VEXTIZA-659303 format. One record per atom (N, C-alpha, C): residue number from 1; x, y, z. Coordinates in pm, whole numbers, padded with zeros to 5 digits. Layout:
N
<num: NUM | u: X | v: Y | w: Z>
...
This chain:
87
<num: 1 | u: -01238 | v: 01610 | w: -01116>
<num: 1 | u: -01379 | v: 01619 | w: -01096>
<num: 1 | u: -01443 | v: 01694 | w: -01212>
<num: 2 | u: -01566 | v: 01666 | w: -01234>
<num: 2 | u: -01637 | v: 01732 | w: -01341>
<num: 2 | u: -01684 | v: 01870 | w: -01301>
<num: 3 | u: -01725 | v: 01946 | w: -01398>
<num: 3 | u: -01770 | v: 02083 | w: -01375>
<num: 3 | u: -01893 | v: 02086 | w: -01284>
<num: 4 | u: -01985 | v: 01995 | w: -01306>
<num: 4 | u: -02108 | v: 01993 | w: -01225>
<num: 4 | u: -02075 | v: 01962 | w: -01079>
<num: 5 | u: -01991 | v: 01865 | w: -01056>
<num: 5 | u: -01958 | v: 01831 | w: -00917>
<num: 5 | u: -01881 | v: 01946 | w: -00851>
<num: 6 | u: -01797 | v: 02016 | w: -00926>
<num: 6 | u: -01727 | v: 02133 | w: -00871>
<num: 6 | u: -01825 | v: 02241 | w: -00830>
<num: 7 | u: -01923 | v: 02266 | w: -00913>
<num: 7 | u: -02025 | v: 02368 | w: -00883>
<num: 7 | u: -02106 | v: 02326 | w: -00761>
<num: 8 | u: -02144 | v: 02199 | w: -00755>
<num: 8 | u: -02224 | v: 02151 | w: -00641>
<num: 8 | u: -02144 | v: 02153 | w: -00511>
<num: 9 | u: -02014 | v: 02129 | w: -00520>
<num: 9 | u: -01931 | v: 02125 | w: -00399>
<num: 9 | u: -01872 | v: 02262 | w: -00362>
<num: 10 | u: -01899 | v: 02364 | w: -00441>
<num: 10 | u: -01846 | v: 02498 | w: -00416>
<num: 10 | u: -01877 | v: 02551 | w: -00276>
<num: 11 | u: -01998 | v: 02530 | w: -00223>
<num: 11 | u: -02024 | v: 02579 | w: -00087>
<num: 11 | u: -01933 | v: 02515 | w: 00019>
<num: 12 | u: -01876 | v: 02400 | w: -00012>
<num: 12 | u: -01791 | v: 02332 | w: 00084>
<num: 12 | u: -01643 | v: 02366 | w: 00067>
<num: 13 | u: -01611 | v: 02456 | w: -00025>
<num: 13 | u: -01471 | v: 02492 | w: -00052>
<num: 13 | u: -01399 | v: 02542 | w: 00073>
<num: 14 | u: -01459 | v: 02628 | w: 00156>
<num: 14 | u: -01388 | v: 02671 | w: 00277>
<num: 14 | u: -01355 | v: 02555 | w: 00371>
<num: 15 | u: -01445 | v: 02459 | w: 00379>
<num: 15 | u: -01421 | v: 02344 | w: 00466>
<num: 15 | u: -01306 | v: 02260 | w: 00410>
<num: 16 | u: -01307 | v: 02238 | w: 00280>
<num: 16 | u: -01200 | v: 02160 | w: 00217>
<num: 16 | u: -01067 | v: 02232 | w: 00230>
<num: 17 | u: -01068 | v: 02364 | w: 00215>
<num: 17 | u: -00945 | v: 02442 | w: 00230>
<num: 17 | u: -00894 | v: 02438 | w: 00373>
<num: 18 | u: -00987 | v: 02445 | w: 00468>
<num: 18 | u: -00949 | v: 02437 | w: 00609>
<num: 18 | u: -00890 | v: 02301 | w: 00644>
<num: 19 | u: -00949 | v: 02197 | w: 00590>
<num: 19 | u: -00899 | v: 02062 | w: 00616>
<num: 19 | u: -00759 | v: 02045 | w: 00557>
<num: 20 | u: -00736 | v: 02102 | w: 00439>
<num: 20 | u: -00604 | v: 02096 | w: 00377>
<num: 20 | u: -00502 | v: 02167 | w: 00465>
<num: 21 | u: -00539 | v: 02285 | w: 00515>
<num: 21 | u: -00447 | v: 02362 | w: 00599>
<num: 21 | u: -00414 | v: 02286 | w: 00727>
<num: 22 | u: -00514 | v: 02223 | w: 00787>
<num: 22 | u: -00491 | v: 02145 | w: 00909>
<num: 22 | u: -00398 | v: 02028 | w: 00881>
<num: 23 | u: -00418 | v: 01960 | w: 00767>
<num: 23 | u: -00328 | v: 01849 | w: 00731>
<num: 23 | u: -00185 | v: 01896 | w: 00714>
<num: 24 | u: -00168 | v: 02013 | w: 00653>
<num: 24 | u: -00033 | v: 02066 | w: 00632>
<num: 24 | u: 00035 | v: 02097 | w: 00765>
<num: 25 | u: -00039 | v: 02157 | w: 00857>
<num: 25 | u: 00016 | v: 02190 | w: 00989>
<num: 25 | u: 00053 | v: 02063 | w: 01063>
<num: 26 | u: -00033 | v: 01962 | w: 01059>
<num: 26 | u: -00004 | v: 01837 | w: 01128>
<num: 26 | u: 00117 | v: 01767 | w: 01068>
<num: 27 | u: 00130 | v: 01767 | w: 00936>
<num: 27 | u: 00246 | v: 01704 | w: 00873>
<num: 27 | u: 00375 | v: 01775 | w: 00913>
<num: 28 | u: 00373 | v: 01905 | w: 00919>
<num: 28 | u: 00493 | v: 01981 | w: 00959>
<num: 28 | u: 00526 | v: 01955 | w: 01106>
<num: 29 | u: 00423 | v: 01950 | w: 01190>
<num: 29 | u: 00446 | v: 01923 | w: 01332>
<num: 29 | u: 00508 | v: 01784 | w: 01351>
<num: 30 | u: 00458 | v: 01684 | w: 01278>
<num: 30 | u: 00516 | v: 01550 | w: 01286>
<num: 30 | u: 00658 | v: 01547 | w: 01234>
<num: 31 | u: 00685 | v: 01621 | w: 01127>
<num: 31 | u: 00820 | v: 01626 | w: 01072>
<num: 31 | u: 00918 | v: 01681 | w: 01175>
<num: 32 | u: 00878 | v: 01787 | w: 01244>
<num: 32 | u: 00965 | v: 01846 | w: 01346>
<num: 32 | u: 00976 | v: 01752 | w: 01466>
<num: 33 | u: 00865 | v: 01695 | w: 01509>
<num: 33 | u: 00862 | v: 01608 | w: 01627>
<num: 33 | u: 00952 | v: 01486 | w: 01609>
<num: 34 | u: 00954 | v: 01429 | w: 01488>
<num: 34 | u: 01033 | v: 01309 | w: 01463>
<num: 34 | u: 01168 | v: 01339 | w: 01399>
<num: 35 | u: 01207 | v: 01464 | w: 01388>
<num: 35 | u: 01336 | v: 01500 | w: 01331>
<num: 35 | u: 01446 | v: 01450 | w: 01424>
<num: 36 | u: 01539 | v: 01366 | w: 01373>
<num: 36 | u: 01646 | v: 01313 | w: 01459>
<num: 36 | u: 01727 | v: 01421 | w: 01528>
<num: 37 | u: 01752 | v: 01533 | w: 01462>
<num: 37 | u: 01829 | v: 01640 | w: 01525>
<num: 37 | u: 01753 | v: 01699 | w: 01644>
<num: 38 | u: 01622 | v: 01713 | w: 01630>
<num: 38 | u: 01540 | v: 01765 | w: 01739>
<num: 38 | u: 01541 | v: 01669 | w: 01857>
<num: 39 | u: 01529 | v: 01540 | w: 01828>
<num: 39 | u: 01527 | v: 01440 | w: 01936>
<num: 39 | u: 01663 | v: 01437 | w: 02007>
<num: 40 | u: 01771 | v: 01443 | w: 01932>
<num: 40 | u: 01904 | v: 01442 | w: 01994>
<num: 40 | u: 01925 | v: 01565 | w: 02082>
<num: 41 | u: 01877 | v: 01680 | w: 02038>
<num: 41 | u: 01888 | v: 01802 | w: 02118>
<num: 41 | u: 01808 | v: 01788 | w: 02247>
<num: 42 | u: 01691 | v: 01727 | w: 02238>
<num: 42 | u: 01610 | v: 01705 | w: 02358>
<num: 42 | u: 01677 | v: 01606 | w: 02453>
<num: 43 | u: 01744 | v: 01505 | w: 02398>
<num: 43 | u: 01819 | v: 01411 | w: 02482>
<num: 43 | u: 01932 | v: 01483 | w: 02555>
<num: 44 | u: 02002 | v: 01571 | w: 02487>
<num: 44 | u: 02111 | v: 01646 | w: 02550>
<num: 44 | u: 02057 | v: 01736 | w: 02660>
<num: 45 | u: 01945 | v: 01803 | w: 02633>
<num: 45 | u: 01884 | v: 01890 | w: 02734>
<num: 45 | u: 01838 | v: 01809 | w: 02854>
<num: 46 | u: 01785 | v: 01691 | w: 02828>
<num: 46 | u: 01739 | v: 01604 | w: 02937>
<num: 46 | u: 01856 | v: 01563 | w: 03025>
<num: 47 | u: 01969 | v: 01529 | w: 02965>
<num: 47 | u: 02087 | v: 01491 | w: 03042>
<num: 47 | u: 02137 | v: 01609 | w: 03125>
<num: 48 | u: 02133 | v: 01728 | w: 03070>
<num: 48 | u: 02172 | v: 01848 | w: 03146>
<num: 48 | u: 02081 | v: 01868 | w: 03266>
<num: 49 | u: 01952 | v: 01843 | w: 03247>
<num: 49 | u: 01858 | v: 01857 | w: 03359>
<num: 49 | u: 01889 | v: 01757 | w: 03470>
<num: 50 | u: 01925 | v: 01635 | w: 03431>
<num: 50 | u: 01960 | v: 01534 | w: 03530>
<num: 50 | u: 02085 | v: 01575 | w: 03606>
<num: 51 | u: 02187 | v: 01619 | w: 03533>
<num: 51 | u: 02312 | v: 01659 | w: 03597>
<num: 51 | u: 02294 | v: 01780 | w: 03688>
<num: 52 | u: 02202 | v: 01867 | w: 03654>
<num: 52 | u: 02176 | v: 01986 | w: 03735>
<num: 52 | u: 02084 | v: 01955 | w: 03853>
<num: 53 | u: 02032 | v: 01833 | w: 03859>
<num: 53 | u: 01944 | v: 01795 | w: 03969>
<num: 53 | u: 01802 | v: 01845 | w: 03954>
<num: 54 | u: 01765 | v: 01886 | w: 03833>
<num: 54 | u: 01631 | v: 01938 | w: 03809>
<num: 54 | u: 01527 | v: 01827 | w: 03796>
<num: 55 | u: 01571 | v: 01707 | w: 03761>
<num: 55 | u: 01480 | v: 01593 | w: 03750>
<num: 55 | u: 01543 | v: 01472 | w: 03820>
<num: 56 | u: 01459 | v: 01376 | w: 03856>
<num: 56 | u: 01508 | v: 01256 | w: 03922>
<num: 56 | u: 01557 | v: 01155 | w: 03818>
<num: 57 | u: 01626 | v: 01055 | w: 03865>
<num: 57 | u: 01675 | v: 00947 | w: 03778>
<num: 57 | u: 01557 | v: 00874 | w: 03712>
<num: 58 | u: 01449 | v: 00854 | w: 03787>
<num: 58 | u: 01332 | v: 00785 | w: 03733>
<num: 58 | u: 01267 | v: 00867 | w: 03622>
<num: 59 | u: 01256 | v: 00998 | w: 03645>
<num: 59 | u: 01198 | v: 01086 | w: 03542>
<num: 59 | u: 01288 | v: 01089 | w: 03419>
<num: 60 | u: 01417 | v: 01091 | w: 03442>
<num: 60 | u: 01513 | v: 01088 | w: 03331>
<num: 60 | u: 01494 | v: 00961 | w: 03248>
<num: 61 | u: 01487 | v: 00846 | w: 03316>
<num: 61 | u: 01471 | v: 00718 | w: 03246>
<num: 61 | u: 01342 | v: 00714 | w: 03165>
<num: 62 | u: 01233 | v: 00764 | w: 03223>
<num: 62 | u: 01104 | v: 00764 | w: 03153>
<num: 62 | u: 01110 | v: 00851 | w: 03028>
<num: 63 | u: 01160 | v: 00973 | w: 03044>
<num: 63 | u: 01166 | v: 01065 | w: 02931>
<num: 63 | u: 01267 | v: 01018 | w: 02826>
<num: 64 | u: 01377 | v: 00959 | w: 02872>
<num: 64 | u: 01476 | v: 00909 | w: 02778>
<num: 64 | u: 01418 | v: 00797 | w: 02692>
<num: 65 | u: 01341 | v: 00707 | w: 02754>
<num: 65 | u: 01277 | v: 00599 | w: 02679>
<num: 65 | u: 01184 | v: 00656 | w: 02571>
<num: 66 | u: 01105 | v: 00759 | w: 02606>
<num: 66 | u: 01015 | v: 00820 | w: 02509>
<num: 66 | u: 01093 | v: 00882 | w: 02393>
<num: 67 | u: 01202 | v: 00951 | w: 02425>
<num: 67 | u: 01282 | v: 01014 | w: 02321>
<num: 67 | u: 01350 | v: 00910 | w: 02233>
<num: 68 | u: 01398 | v: 00802 | w: 02292>
<num: 68 | u: 01463 | v: 00697 | w: 02212>
<num: 68 | u: 01362 | v: 00628 | w: 02121>
<num: 69 | u: 01238 | v: 00614 | w: 02169>
<num: 69 | u: 01132 | v: 00559 | w: 02083>
<num: 69 | u: 01109 | v: 00651 | w: 01963>
<num: 70 | u: 01103 | v: 00782 | w: 01988>
<num: 70 | u: 01086 | v: 00878 | w: 01879>
<num: 70 | u: 01202 | v: 00871 | w: 01782>
<num: 71 | u: 01324 | v: 00857 | w: 01834>
<num: 71 | u: 01442 | v: 00850 | w: 01748>
<num: 71 | u: 01438 | v: 00724 | w: 01663>
<num: 72 | u: 01392 | v: 00613 | w: 01720>
<num: 72 | u: 01380 | v: 00489 | w: 01644>
<num: 72 | u: 01278 | v: 00504 | w: 01531>
<num: 73 | u: 01165 | v: 00566 | w: 01561>
<num: 73 | u: 01063 | v: 00590 | w: 01458>
<num: 73 | u: 01119 | v: 00679 | w: 01349>
<num: 74 | u: 01191 | v: 00782 | w: 01388>
<num: 74 | u: 01250 | v: 00874 | w: 01289>
<num: 74 | u: 01350 | v: 00802 | w: 01201>
<num: 75 | u: 01428 | v: 00713 | w: 01260>
<num: 75 | u: 01528 | v: 00639 | w: 01184>
<num: 75 | u: 01460 | v: 00544 | w: 01086>
<num: 76 | u: 01356 | v: 00474 | w: 01133>
<num: 76 | u: 01282 | v: 00383 | w: 01044>
<num: 76 | u: 01216 | v: 00460 | w: 00930>
<num: 77 | u: 01160 | v: 00575 | w: 00962>
<num: 77 | u: 01092 | v: 00656 | w: 00862>
<num: 77 | u: 01189 | v: 00705 | w: 00756>
<num: 78 | u: 01305 | v: 00751 | w: 00799>
<num: 78 | u: 01402 | v: 00802 | w: 00704>
<num: 78 | u: 01460 | v: 00689 | w: 00619>
<num: 79 | u: 01457 | v: 00567 | w: 00672>
<num: 79 | u: 01505 | v: 00451 | w: 00597>
<num: 79 | u: 01396 | v: 00394 | w: 00506>
<num: 80 | u: 01275 | v: 00452 | w: 00514>
<num: 80 | u: 01166 | v: 00405 | w: 00429>
<num: 80 | u: 01095 | v: 00284 | w: 00483>
<num: 81 | u: 01116 | v: 00255 | w: 00613>
<num: 81 | u: 01054 | v: 00135 | w: 00669>
<num: 81 | u: 00927 | v: 00167 | w: 00747>
<num: 82 | u: 00906 | v: 00291 | w: 00787>
<num: 82 | u: 00788 | v: 00326 | w: 00865>
<num: 82 | u: 00697 | v: 00417 | w: 00786>
<num: 83 | u: 00588 | v: 00456 | w: 00849>
<num: 83 | u: 00493 | v: 00544 | w: 00780>
<num: 83 | u: 00495 | v: 00685 | w: 00838>
<num: 84 | u: 00586 | v: 00711 | w: 00933>
<num: 84 | u: 00599 | v: 00844 | w: 00987>
<num: 84 | u: 00506 | v: 00880 | w: 01100>
<num: 85 | u: 00429 | v: 00783 | w: 01146>
<num: 85 | u: 00338 | v: 00810 | w: 01256>
<num: 85 | u: 00378 | v: 00724 | w: 01374>
<num: 86 | u: 00334 | v: 00766 | w: 01488>
<num: 86 | u: 00365 | v: 00692 | w: 01609>
<num: 86 | u: 00295 | v: 00556 | w: 01608>
<num: 87 | u: 00353 | v: 00456 | w: 01674>
<num: 87 | u: 00290 | v: 00324 | w: 01676>
<num: 87 | u: 00164 | v: 00322 | w: 01758>
């Protein structure tokens, strides 16, 4: 950007900085959410809950499907086939 546009946009610097910070937080949250290791750990915890009788078979199936969808997205993303966001 030119010097004049920088000077004119200076009052908006806090807003631009805030937007950058929000983007960084969202990117990190998505990275953790779609991390295959995180998803596998959640699958293991879910199975433990089922075995302990803390959740029903139907709830297990529903949550397992959601986790497997996340794992598929993570696998596609790491293979360079996805864009890293949920469908």
